[in-house]
LUMBAKE-82468 format. One line per field, with one value per atom (N, C-alpha, C): residue number from 1; atom name; x, y, z. Coordinates in Angstrom, 1 decimal. Layout:
<rs>
num [NUM;...] $
atomo [CA;...] $
xx [X;...] $
yy [Y;...] $
zz [Z;...] $
</rs>
This chain:
<rs>
num [1;1;1;2;2;2;3;3;3;4;4;4;5;5;5;6;6;6;7;7;7;8;8;8;9;9;9;10;10;10;11;11;11;12;12;12;13;13;13;14;14;14;15;15;15;16;16;16;17;17;17;18;18;18;19;19;19;20;20;20;21;21;21;22;22;22;23;23;23;24;24;24;25;25;25;26;26;26;27;27;27;28;28;28;29;29;29;30;30;30;31;31;31;32;32;32;33;33;33;34;34;34;35;35;35;36;36;36;37;37;37;38;38;38;39;39;39;40;40;40;41;41;41;42;42;42;43;43;43;44;44;44;45;45;45;46;46;46;47;47;47;48;48;48;49;49;49;50;50;50;51;51;51;52;52;52;53;53;53;54;54;54;55;55;55;56;56;56;57;57;57;58;58;58;59;59;59;60;60;60;61;61;61;62;62;62;63;63;63;64;64;64;65;65;65;66;66;66;67;67;67;68;68;68;69;69;69;70;70;70;71;71;71;72;72;72;73;73;73;74;74;74;75;75;75;76;76;76;77;77;77;78;78;78;79;79;79;80;80;80;81;81;81;82;82;82;83;83;83;84;84;84;85;85;85;86;86;86;87;87;87;88;88;88;89;89;89;90;90;90;91;91;91;92;92;92;93;93;93;94;94;94;95;95;95;96;96;96;97;97;97;98;98;98;99;99;99;100;100;100;101;101;101;102;102;102;103;103;103;104;104;104;105;105;105;106;106;106;107;107;107;108;108;108;109;109;109;110;110;110;111;111;111;112;112;112;113;113;113;114;114;114;115;115;115;116;116;116;117;117;117;118;118;118;119;119;119;120;120;120;121;121;121;122;122;122;123;123;123;124;124;124;125;125;125;126;126;126;127;127;127;128;128;128;129;129;129;130;130;130;131;131;131;132;132;132;133;133;133;134;134;134;135;135;135;136;136;136;137;137;137;138;138;138;139;139;139;140;140;140;141;141;141;142;142;142;143;143;143;144;144;144;145;145;145;146;146;146;147;147;147;148;148;148;149;149;149;150;150;150;151;151;151;152;152;152;153;153;153;154;154;154;155;155;155;156;156;156;157;157;157;158;158;158;159;159;159;160;160;160;161;161;161;162;162;162;163;163;163;164;164;164;165;165;165;166;166;166;167;167;167;168;168;168;169;169;169;170;170;170;171;171;171;172;172;172;173;173;173;174;174;174;175;175;175;176;176;176;177;177;177;178;178;178;179;179;179;180;180;180;181;181;181;182;182;182;183;183;183;184;184;184;185;185;185;186;186;186;187;187;187;188;188;188;189;189;189;190;190;190;191;191;191;192;192;192] $
atomo [N;CA;C;N;CA;C;N;CA;C;N;CA;C;N;CA;C;N;CA;C;N;CA;C;N;CA;C;N;CA;C;N;CA;C;N;CA;C;N;CA;C;N;CA;C;N;CA;C;N;CA;C;N;CA;C;N;CA;C;N;CA;C;N;CA;C;N;CA;C;N;CA;C;N;CA;C;N;CA;C;N;CA;C;N;CA;C;N;CA;C;N;CA;C;N;CA;C;N;CA;C;N;CA;C;N;CA;C;N;CA;C;N;CA;C;N;CA;C;N;CA;C;N;CA;C;N;CA;C;N;CA;C;N;CA;C;N;CA;C;N;CA;C;N;CA;C;N;CA;C;N;CA;C;N;CA;C;N;CA;C;N;CA;C;N;CA;C;N;CA;C;N;CA;C;N;CA;C;N;CA;C;N;CA;C;N;CA;C;N;CA;C;N;CA;C;N;CA;C;N;CA;C;N;CA;C;N;CA;C;N;CA;C;N;CA;C;N;CA;C;N;CA;C;N;CA;C;N;CA;C;N;CA;C;N;CA;C;N;CA;C;N;CA;C;N;CA;C;N;CA;C;N;CA;C;N;CA;C;N;CA;C;N;CA;C;N;CA;C;N;CA;C;N;CA;C;N;CA;C;N;CA;C;N;CA;C;N;CA;C;N;CA;C;N;CA;C;N;CA;C;N;CA;C;N;CA;C;N;CA;C;N;CA;C;N;CA;C;N;CA;C;N;CA;C;N;CA;C;N;CA;C;N;CA;C;N;CA;C;N;CA;C;N;CA;C;N;CA;C;N;CA;C;N;CA;C;N;CA;C;N;CA;C;N;CA;C;N;CA;C;N;CA;C;N;CA;C;N;CA;C;N;CA;C;N;CA;C;N;CA;C;N;CA;C;N;CA;C;N;CA;C;N;CA;C;N;CA;C;N;CA;C;N;CA;C;N;CA;C;N;CA;C;N;CA;C;N;CA;C;N;CA;C;N;CA;C;N;CA;C;N;CA;C;N;CA;C;N;CA;C;N;CA;C;N;CA;C;N;CA;C;N;CA;C;N;CA;C;N;CA;C;N;CA;C;N;CA;C;N;CA;C;N;CA;C;N;CA;C;N;CA;C;N;CA;C;N;CA;C;N;CA;C;N;CA;C;N;CA;C;N;CA;C;N;CA;C;N;CA;C;N;CA;C;N;CA;C;N;CA;C;N;CA;C;N;CA;C;N;CA;C;N;CA;C;N;CA;C;N;CA;C;N;CA;C;N;CA;C;N;CA;C;N;CA;C;N;CA;C;N;CA;C;N;CA;C;N;CA;C;N;CA;C;N;CA;C;N;CA;C;N;CA;C;N;CA;C;N;CA;C;N;CA;C;N;CA;C;N;CA;C;N;CA;C;N;CA;C;N;CA;C;N;CA;C;N;CA;C;N;CA;C;N;CA;C;N;CA;C;N;CA;C;N;CA;C;N;CA;C;N;CA;C;N;CA;C;N;CA;C;N;CA;C;N;CA;C;N;CA;C] $
xx [-86.6;-87.2;-87.3;-88.8;-89.7;-89.4;-89.2;-89.1;-90.2;-91.1;-91.6;-91.6;-91.2;-90.8;-91.5;-92.2;-93.1;-92.4;-92.8;-92.5;-93.9;-94.1;-95.4;-95.3;-93.8;-93.7;-94.3;-94.7;-95.2;-94.1;-92.9;-91.8;-91.0;-91.5;-91.0;-89.4;-88.6;-87.2;-86.4;-87.1;-86.7;-86.9;-87.6;-87.7;-86.4;-86.6;-85.3;-85.7;-86.7;-87.4;-87.2;-87.4;-87.1;-85.6;-85.0;-83.6;-83.4;-83.5;-83.2;-83.9;-84.9;-85.5;-85.0;-84.6;-83.6;-82.5;-81.8;-80.5;-80.6;-81.5;-81.9;-82.0;-82.8;-83.0;-81.9;-81.3;-80.2;-79.0;-79.2;-77.9;-78.6;-79.8;-80.6;-80.1;-80.4;-80.2;-78.9;-77.6;-76.4;-76.0;-76.2;-75.8;-76.9;-77.9;-79.1;-79.5;-78.5;-79.1;-80.6;-80.5;-81.7;-83.2;-82.7;-84.4;-85.0;-86.6;-87.7;-88.1;-87.9;-88.6;-89.6;-90.7;-91.9;-92.4;-92.6;-92.5;-93.9;-94.3;-95.3;-95.5;-95.9;-95.4;-97.1;-97.0;-98.5;-98.7;-97.7;-98.4;-99.0;-98.0;-98.2;-100.0;-99.9;-101.2;-101.6;-102.0;-102.7;-103.7;-104.0;-105.2;-106.2;-107.7;-108.5;-108.6;-108.9;-109.2;-110.0;-110.1;-110.8;-112.4;-113.4;-114.7;-115.7;-116.7;-117.6;-118.4;-118.4;-118.3;-117.1;-116.0;-114.4;-114.7;-115.2;-115.3;-116.6;-117.6;-118.5;-118.4;-117.0;-116.6;-117.7;-118.3;-118.9;-118.5;-117.5;-116.9;-116.1;-116.1;-115.2;-114.0;-113.8;-112.4;-111.5;-112.0;-111.4;-111.1;-112.2;-112.2;-110.9;-110.8;-109.8;-108.8;-108.0;-107.1;-106.5;-107.7;-107.3;-107.1;-107.5;-107.0;-105.8;-105.4;-104.0;-103.0;-103.1;-102.2;-102.4;-103.2;-102.9;-101.9;-102.3;-101.5;-100.2;-99.8;-98.8;-97.7;-98.3;-97.8;-97.6;-98.4;-98.2;-97.2;-97.0;-96.0;-94.8;-94.4;-93.3;-92.3;-91.1;-90.4;-89.6;-89.5;-89.1;-90.0;-90.2;-90.9;-90.2;-89.7;-89.0;-89.9;-90.1;-91.1;-90.4;-90.8;-90.6;-91.6;-91.5;-92.3;-91.9;-92.3;-92.1;-92.6;-92.0;-92.9;-93.7;-95.2;-96.1;-96.7;-96.6;-97.6;-97.6;-96.1;-95.7;-96.2;-96.8;-96.9;-97.0;-97.7;-97.3;-97.8;-97.6;-98.7;-100.0;-101.0;-102.2;-102.3;-101.7;-101.4;-100.9;-99.8;-99.5;-100.3;-101.0;-102.1;-103.2;-103.5;-104.7;-103.8;-102.7;-102.5;-102.1;-101.6;-101.9;-103.2;-104.2;-105.8;-106.5;-105.5;-105.6;-104.9;-103.5;-102.8;-103.3;-104.0;-104.1;-105.8;-105.8;-107.0;-107.3;-108.3;-108.4;-108.8;-107.8;-108.1;-107.0;-106.5;-105.5;-103.9;-103.8;-102.6;-102.5;-103.8;-103.9;-105.5;-105.5;-106.9;-106.9;-108.1;-108.3;-108.6;-108.2;-108.4;-108.7;-108.8;-109.3;-108.2;-107.1;-105.7;-105.6;-106.3;-106.1;-105.6;-105.3;-104.8;-103.6;-103.4;-102.0;-101.9;-100.5;-100.3;-100.0;-100.5;-100.2;-99.2;-98.7;-97.7;-96.5;-95.7;-94.5;-93.6;-93.3;-92.2;-91.8;-91.7;-91.1;-90.1;-89.4;-88.3;-89.1;-89.1;-89.6;-88.6;-88.4;-87.4;-88.0;-88.1;-88.7;-87.6;-87.9;-86.7;-87.7;-87.0;-87.8;-86.9;-87.9;-87.5;-88.3;-87.6;-87.9;-87.4;-88.2;-88.0;-87.2;-87.7;-87.1;-86.4;-86.1;-85.6;-86.8;-87.1;-88.2;-88.0;-87.3;-86.8;-86.9;-87.6;-87.8;-88.5;-89.0;-89.9;-91.4;-92.1;-93.6;-94.0;-93.4;-93.8;-93.9;-93.4;-93.3;-94.2;-95.2;-96.3;-96.4;-95.1;-94.7;-93.9;-93.0;-92.6;-93.3;-93.7;-94.3;-95.6;-96.2;-97.3;-96.8;-95.8;-95.5;-94.9;-94.4;-93.6;-95.2;-96.1;-97.4;-97.9;-98.1;-99.0;-98.3;-97.1;-96.2;-96.0;-96.3;-95.9;-97.3;-98.5;-99.8;-100.0;-99.4;-99.3;-98.5;-97.7;-96.7;-95.4;-95.0;-93.8;-92.8;-91.7;-90.6;-89.0;-89.0;-87.9;-87.9;-88.0;-88.5;-87.3;-87.0;-85.6;-85.9;-85.4;-85.8;-84.5;-84.4;-83.2;-83.6;-82.8;-83.5;-82.9;-83.5;-82.8;-83.5;-82.9;-83.6;-83.3;-83.7;-83.1;-82.9;-83.9;-83.6;-83.8;-84.9;-85.3;-84.3;-83.6;-82.8;-81.8;-81.3;-80.1;-79.7;-79.1;-78.7;-77.6;-76.6;-75.8;-76.4;-77.4;-78.1;-78.6;-79.0;-80.0;-78.8;-77.6;-76.6;-76.0;-75.9;-75.3;-76.3;-77.4;-78.7;-78.8;-78.8;-79.0;-77.6;-76.4;-75.3;-75.2;-75.8;-75.7;-77.0;-77.7;-79.1;-78.5;-77.7;-77.3;-75.9;-75.5;-74.5;-75.1;-76.2;-76.7;-77.5;-77.6;-78.5;-77.7;-78.4;-78.2;-77.8;-77.3;-76.6;-77.7;-78.1;-79.0;-78.8;-79.9;-79.6;-80.8;-80.1;-81.2;-81.8;-83.1;-84.3;-84.9;-85.4;-85.3;-87.1;-87.1;-88.6;-89.3] $
yy [-99.7;-99.1;-97.8;-97.5;-96.4;-95.2;-94.0;-93.0;-92.1;-91.4;-90.4;-89.0;-88.1;-86.6;-85.9;-85.3;-84.6;-82.8;-82.0;-80.5;-80.1;-79.4;-78.5;-77.1;-76.8;-74.9;-74.0;-72.8;-72.0;-71.1;-71.2;-70.1;-70.3;-71.6;-71.8;-71.8;-71.1;-71.1;-70.6;-69.9;-69.3;-70.3;-71.7;-72.6;-73.2;-73.6;-74.4;-75.8;-76.3;-77.6;-78.1;-77.2;-77.6;-77.7;-77.0;-77.3;-78.5;-78.6;-80.2;-81.5;-81.4;-82.5;-82.8;-81.6;-81.9;-82.5;-81.9;-82.3;-84.3;-84.8;-85.7;-86.9;-86.2;-87.1;-87.2;-86.1;-86.3;-87.2;-87.3;-88.3;-89.7;-89.8;-91.3;-91.8;-90.8;-90.9;-91.2;-90.3;-90.5;-92.2;-92.2;-93.8;-94.9;-94.8;-95.8;-95.6;-95.4;-94.9;-95.2;-96.5;-97.6;-97.0;-96.0;-95.5;-94.6;-95.0;-94.1;-93.3;-91.7;-90.8;-90.2;-90.0;-89.6;-88.3;-87.1;-85.8;-85.2;-84.8;-84.0;-82.9;-81.6;-80.2;-80.1;-80.3;-80.1;-78.6;-77.8;-76.0;-76.0;-76.5;-75.7;-76.7;-78.0;-78.8;-79.5;-78.6;-79.2;-79.8;-80.8;-81.7;-81.0;-81.0;-80.4;-80.9;-80.1;-80.5;-81.4;-82.4;-83.2;-82.6;-83.2;-82.8;-84.0;-83.8;-84.9;-85.3;-84.2;-84.6;-85.1;-85.1;-86.0;-87.5;-87.6;-88.8;-89.8;-89.1;-89.3;-89.9;-89.4;-89.3;-89.1;-87.6;-87.0;-86.3;-86.2;-85.4;-86.7;-87.3;-88.5;-87.8;-86.6;-86.0;-86.2;-85.9;-85.6;-87.0;-87.9;-89.2;-90.1;-89.7;-90.8;-90.1;-88.9;-88.1;-88.6;-88.6;-89.3;-91.0;-91.5;-93.1;-92.8;-92.0;-92.1;-91.9;-90.7;-90.0;-91.4;-92.0;-93.2;-94.3;-94.6;-95.8;-95.1;-94.2;-93.4;-93.5;-93.2;-93.6;-95.2;-96.0;-97.3;-97.7;-97.5;-98.0;-97.7;-96.5;-96.0;-96.8;-97.0;-97.5;-96.8;-95.3;-94.3;-93.1;-92.4;-91.1;-89.8;-88.8;-87.6;-86.5;-86.2;-85.1;-83.7;-82.6;-81.2;-80.9;-80.7;-79.9;-79.0;-77.5;-76.8;-76.5;-76.0;-75.5;-74.0;-74.2;-73.1;-73.0;-72.1;-71.6;-73.1;-73.7;-74.5;-76.2;-76.0;-77.4;-77.6;-78.0;-78.3;-77.3;-77.2;-77.0;-77.2;-76.8;-77.6;-78.4;-78.0;-78.7;-80.4;-80.4;-81.1;-82.4;-81.4;-82.2;-82.9;-82.1;-82.8;-84.1;-84.1;-85.3;-86.2;-86.1;-86.9;-87.7;-86.8;-87.1;-88.1;-88.1;-89.1;-90.4;-90.2;-91.7;-92.0;-91.6;-92.5;-93.2;-94.5;-94.6;-96.1;-96.3;-97.6;-98.5;-99.8;-100.7;-100.8;-99.6;-99.4;-99.0;-98.3;-98.0;-98.2;-98.5;-98.9;-99.6;-100.4;-101.3;-100.8;-101.3;-101.4;-102.7;-103.3;-104.8;-104.7;-106.0;-106.3;-105.6;-105.4;-105.1;-103.6;-102.6;-101.5;-101.4;-100.1;-99.9;-100.7;-101.3;-101.4;-101.0;-100.4;-100.1;-100.9;-100.5;-101.6;-100.9;-99.9;-99.1;-99.3;-100.3;-100.1;-100.4;-101.3;-101.2;-100.2;-99.2;-98.0;-97.0;-96.7;-95.4;-94.2;-93.2;-91.7;-90.8;-89.8;-89.1;-87.4;-87.1;-85.7;-84.7;-83.6;-82.4;-81.2;-80.8;-79.8;-78.5;-77.4;-76.1;-75.5;-74.8;-73.9;-72.4;-71.4;-70.2;-69.8;-70.6;-70.7;-71.8;-72.2;-73.3;-73.8;-75.1;-75.7;-77.2;-77.8;-79.2;-79.1;-80.2;-80.5;-79.5;-78.4;-77.3;-77.7;-77.0;-77.3;-76.4;-75.9;-75.0;-76.0;-77.3;-78.1;-79.3;-78.9;-79.8;-80.2;-80.0;-80.4;-82.1;-82.3;-83.4;-84.3;-84.0;-85.0;-85.6;-84.9;-85.3;-85.9;-85.3;-86.5;-88.0;-87.9;-89.1;-89.9;-89.4;-90.2;-90.6;-90.0;-90.5;-91.5;-91.3;-92.2;-93.7;-93.6;-94.7;-94.9;-94.3;-95.2;-95.9;-95.5;-96.1;-97.5;-97.5;-98.5;-98.1;-96.9;-96.7;-96.7;-97.6;-97.4;-96.6;-97.0;-96.3;-94.8;-93.7;-92.4;-91.5;-90.7;-90.1;-88.3;-87.7;-86.2;-85.5;-84.4;-83.7;-82.5;-81.8;-80.4;-79.2;-78.0;-76.9;-75.8;-75.5;-74.7;-73.4;-72.1;-71.0;-69.8;-70.4;-70.0;-68.6;-68.1;-66.8;-65.7;-66.4;-65.6;-64.4;-65.0;-64.1;-64.8;-64.5;-64.9;-66.2;-65.7;-66.6;-67.7;-67.5;-68.7;-69.6;-68.7;-69.7;-70.3;-69.9;-70.5;-72.0;-71.5;-72.4;-73.9;-73.3;-74.4;-75.3;-74.4;-75.6;-76.5;-75.7;-76.7;-77.8;-77.4;-78.5;-79.8;-79.3;-80.0;-81.1;-80.5;-81.1;-82.0;-81.9;-82.9;-84.0;-83.9;-84.7;-85.8;-85.6;-86.8;-87.9;-88.9;-90.2;-91.0;-91.9;-92.6;-93.2;-93.6;-94.2;-95.5;-96.3;-97.9;-98.9;-99.8;-100.8;-101.3;-101.4;-101.8;-103.1;-103.8;-105.2;-104.9;-105.9;-105.8;-106.6] $
zz [98.4;99.7;99.3;100.0;99.6;101.0;100.4;101.4;100.9;102.1;101.8;102.3;101.8;102.0;102.3;103.6;103.6;104.2;103.7;104.3;104.4;106.0;106.0;106.7;106.6;106.7;106.1;106.0;105.0;105.2;105.1;105.2;103.7;103.0;101.4;101.7;100.7;100.8;102.3;102.7;104.6;105.1;105.3;106.1;106.5;108.0;108.3;108.3;108.6;108.3;106.9;106.1;104.8;104.1;104.9;104.5;105.4;106.5;107.1;106.3;106.0;105.3;104.2;103.2;101.8;102.3;103.3;103.8;104.0;105.0;105.4;104.4;103.2;102.0;101.2;100.9;100.3;100.7;101.8;102.8;102.3;102.3;102.4;100.8;99.9;98.5;98.2;98.9;98.8;99.1;100.2;101.0;100.2;99.8;99.4;98.0;96.9;95.8;95.0;95.5;95.1;95.8;96.7;97.4;96.6;96.6;95.7;96.6;96.0;97.0;96.4;97.5;97.0;97.8;97.4;97.7;98.2;99.0;99.5;100.1;99.6;100.2;100.8;101.8;102.8;102.8;102.6;102.4;101.1;100.2;98.8;98.2;98.9;98.4;99.7;100.4;102.0;101.7;102.5;102.8;103.6;103.3;104.0;105.3;106.4;107.7;108.0;108.7;109.2;109.4;108.8;109.3;109.1;109.7;109.6;108.1;107.2;105.8;105.3;105.8;105.3;105.9;107.2;107.8;106.8;106.3;105.4;104.2;103.9;102.6;101.7;101.9;101.1;99.9;99.7;98.7;98.1;96.7;96.3;96.4;95.6;95.5;96.7;97.8;99.2;99.6;99.6;100.0;99.2;98.2;97.1;97.5;97.8;98.3;99.5;100.7;101.8;101.8;100.8;100.4;100.0;98.8;98.3;99.6;100.4;101.5;102.4;102.8;103.7;102.8;101.7;101.0;100.7;100.8;100.4;101.9;103.2;104.2;104.6;104.4;104.5;103.5;102.7;101.5;101.9;102.5;103.0;103.9;103.8;104.5;105.4;104.9;105.7;105.3;106.4;106.1;106.7;106.3;106.7;106.7;108.0;108.4;108.9;108.0;108.2;109.4;110.4;111.4;112.1;111.7;112.5;113.7;114.8;115.6;115.3;115.5;115.1;117.0;117.5;118.5;119.5;119.7;120.6;120.2;119.1;118.5;117.0;116.1;114.7;114.0;112.6;111.8;111.4;111.2;110.9;109.9;108.9;107.6;108.0;109.0;109.1;110.0;111.1;111.9;110.8;109.9;108.8;108.1;107.7;107.4;108.5;109.4;110.5;110.8;110.5;110.7;109.5;108.6;107.1;107.3;108.2;108.4;109.8;110.7;111.7;111.6;111.1;110.4;111.5;111.9;112.7;111.5;112.2;110.8;109.9;110.0;108.8;109.5;110.6;110.9;112.6;113.0;114.7;114.8;115.6;116.2;117.5;118.0;119.2;119.4;120.3;121.4;122.5;122.9;124.6;125.4;125.1;125.8;125.7;124.7;124.4;123.0;122.6;121.0;120.7;119.7;119.0;117.7;117.6;116.3;115.3;114.1;113.1;111.9;112.1;111.2;111.6;112.3;113.0;112.2;111.2;110.3;109.5;109.9;109.4;110.1;109.6;109.8;110.0;111.2;110.9;111.3;110.6;111.3;111.0;112.0;112.1;112.2;111.4;111.2;111.8;112.9;114.0;114.1;113.8;113.5;114.7;115.5;116.4;116.7;116.8;117.0;118.3;119.2;120.7;121.0;122.5;123.1;123.8;123.3;123.9;124.4;124.2;124.4;126.0;126.3;127.7;128.6;128.0;128.6;128.6;129.4;129.6;128.5;127.4;126.2;124.9;125.0;124.0;124.0;123.1;122.5;121.5;120.8;119.3;119.4;120.0;120.2;120.8;122.2;122.6;121.8;121.3;120.3;119.4;118.8;117.7;118.1;119.3;119.5;120.1;120.9;120.9;119.8;118.7;117.5;117.1;116.6;116.0;117.0;118.3;119.2;119.0;118.9;118.6;117.8;116.5;115.3;115.4;116.2;116.4;115.9;115.9;114.9;116.2;116.2;117.4;117.1;116.0;115.2;115.0;115.6;115.4;116.0;114.9;115.4;114.8;116.0;115.8;115.5;114.7;114.4;114.4;115.5;115.9;115.5;115.4;115.1;116.2;117.4;118.1;118.4;118.6;118.9;117.4;116.6;115.2;115.0;115.8;115.8;116.4;117.2;118.3;117.6;116.8;116.0;114.5;113.7;112.4;112.5;113.9;114.3;115.3;116.1;116.4;115.5;114.2;113.4;112.7;112.5;111.4;112.4;113.9;114.8;114.5;115.1;115.0;113.9;112.7;111.5;111.1;111.7;111.8;112.6;113.9;114.7;114.3;113.8;113.5;112.2;111.5;110.1;110.8;111.7;112.1;113.1;113.3;114.2;113.4;112.1;111.0;111.2;111.7;111.7;110.3;110.3;109.1;108.4;107.2;106.5;107.0;106.6;106.6;106.3;105.9;104.9;106.1;105.7;107.2;106.5;107.4;107.2;106.5;105.7;104.7;105.4] $
</rs>
């Protein structure tokens, strides 16, 4: 079983989502020691934002990295994503990664009945960190967007681990992280 671990927070060691993704991955490794983990830090090694030049594959190095990124996603059985809320949405580095995995003919296709996701045979766990409390509020463009993207790609097994209100006070932060850690689901063997 292959697990892809992605972090996108710009906060380094002070990141709530990095703490949560590390705990999620550790739990998978503890329960399923044979899991193979591949790690990518989208902050320290960001993908370039999608441009016309990117689509034309004008830069061979960029095109090769985009192809590796897509293959890395497709090969994963489990994807653990650190997705902090930045300005009510996700970091642009995470959006750049999504732009490389949402590829017609690879992770989705258009049919006479509309789009069809092709990447559904995987579990995606999203560690969400938020300075305020946004679940269910009109200010939440993060979780609905991520739900839509992965549903479009065919992923039905999507889990959110949330720590909200972390900027209110040190106690709020501590309580939110503890609550998020307590909510982490149990790893399971996935059907091949």
